[in-house]
N, C-alpha and C positions, 0 to 999 in steps of 0.2 A: 600458418593459418590459425586464426583465433579459435579458442574453444567456444563452440556455439551451444546455446540452449536448444531444446527440441522445438521451441516456438519460433526459432529462426533469428533470435537476437544473440549477439556475442555476450559472453560473460563479461561483466564490467561495463556493458552498454546499458542504456536506459531501457527498462522494461515496464516502467510505470510513471504516470503523472498523477499526483494526488492533490485533492482539494478539501479544505475544511468547509462544511456547510452547516447552515442553521437547521434545516429540515431535510433529512436525507430522502424521504419519499418524494417531496416536491422537487428536490434537485435531480433525482433519478429521472423523473418525468420530464423536467426541463432539458436535461442533457439529451434525452431520447428525442424529444420534440425538435430541438434546435440542431442537434448534431447527428441524429440517426443512430445513436449508440444503444446497444442492447443485445441480449437481455442482461439484467443486473443480478449478480450473485451476492446475496445479503447474508452477513454474519452479525448476529447480535439482536438486542443489546447483550453485552457481556462486560465483565471486568477483566482486564488483562491478567492472565494467570500468573505471570512472572514479571509483571511490570515494574521497572525501576526508572524513575525520572530524576535526572541530575543527582544520582547517588542514593535516592531514597525510594522505598517501596511506594507504589501508587495503586489506588483502588478506584480510579475513575471509571465511569460507565460509557461504553462506546457502541456504535453500530457502524459497520463498514460495508461498502458495496463496491463490487468490481464489475466492470464491463470491458469488452475488448474493442479496440479500434486498430485494425491491422494487427501487427505483431507486438503491440504494447497495450497495457491495460490502463484504464482510468479508474482511480479509486476515489470514492467519496467517503468522508469521515464526519460523523456527527458525535460530539461529546454531549452526553445527556446531563451533565452536572458542571459545576464550576471549580472542581478540584484542580490543584496544580498539575500541569501536564505540558508537553511540547505543543499541544494544540491550543490551550488557553494562553500560553506564552506568546504564540504567534498571533492569535486573535487580538491580544492586547496591543501588539506592535503594529499589525497590518490589517486587522479585520478578517472577515471570511474571504476565502478564495484559495489560490494556489498555495500549497504547503511544502511539498517535497517531490523529488525525483526518487526513483528506486533503481538500484542495480542488483544483479544477481552475483552470488559468489559461492563456489563449492568449498571454500575454506574461509568461513566467516571470521574466525579469530584472526587469521593472518591479514585479511582485508581491513578489519577494524584497526589493527596495529599499524598498517600502512597509512591509514588516514590520520591516526594519532601522530605519527612521525611527521606528517605534513602540517601539524599544528591544529587539527580540528578536534573538538571536544565531543565525547560520547554524551549525548543528551538523553537518550531513552533506549531501553532494551526490553524485550519481551519474547514470548512465543506466540505466533500469530494463530488465528483460528484454523489456519491450514496446517498447523503442527510444526512449523519451522521457526527457528530463531530469527529475530529481526533486530537491527540496531539502527538508530538514527544518529547521524553525525551532524553536529552544528557546524555548517560551513559558512555561517553568516559573515565571517571576517573576510571572505573572498568576494570577488566581483560577481559571483553567482548567487542570486537570491534563493531563499528557501533552505531546506535541510536536505540531506542525502540519506535515504534509507538503504541499508544493505540487507538483502534477503538471502538467507541460507538456501541454496539450491540443492534439492534432493530429488531422487527419482520420483517419489510420490508427488512432490510439488509440481515437477515438470509434467507429469501425466495429468494432474488436475488442471494445470494451465492449458494443456493441449485440449482437454475435454471442454473447458470453458470457451476457448478460442473456436473450436469446432461448432459449439452451440451458437456463437455469434455469427458464423458464416452461414449457418442453416436457419437462422432466426427469421420467423415469418411475422413478427410484430406481436405475437400473443405471449402470454406468460412473461410479462415484463420483469416481475420480481420473482427470483428463485433462490434456492439455497444450493450449496455445493452438493448436498446429499441428493438433490433432484437430478443430477447429471446421470444420464443413462450410459452405463459403461458396457 
């Protein structure tokens, strides 16, 4: 049996679909109006505290928003400047829209090494606003478009995801924009 996350997704399975957007508040409203997704948990604007893009430190400014659809989350990303990043790189090639899938790993370093052995390049690493390490692998040489984010799964992250997921199940359409700190534990 596969090792499962508390949200019901297997480790190594997709837990997130992410999109780069021009205006995160407009996009959150659009995703809600068109797809019924909500509430949105917003982080930012912030500068990645440990951000490294293609081997060099980065100080781009971002806002992230996460909402749940079933057992996966949808992430919206707005970069507030034009500094070099995995997001600007993608916008330059493809424009705004789908950017990456994310999977969870309890051993981030081993999973990153596994993808490197497959020939994929580490494009970005950081510590997320949720406190865990994240790594983006450039899988663009494959038949799968976009990048792959590997998220370090910890008990704290899993409990936060469970709380966000529960909020989506109980959501009555009010308080569309929230912060993780607003979750009632």
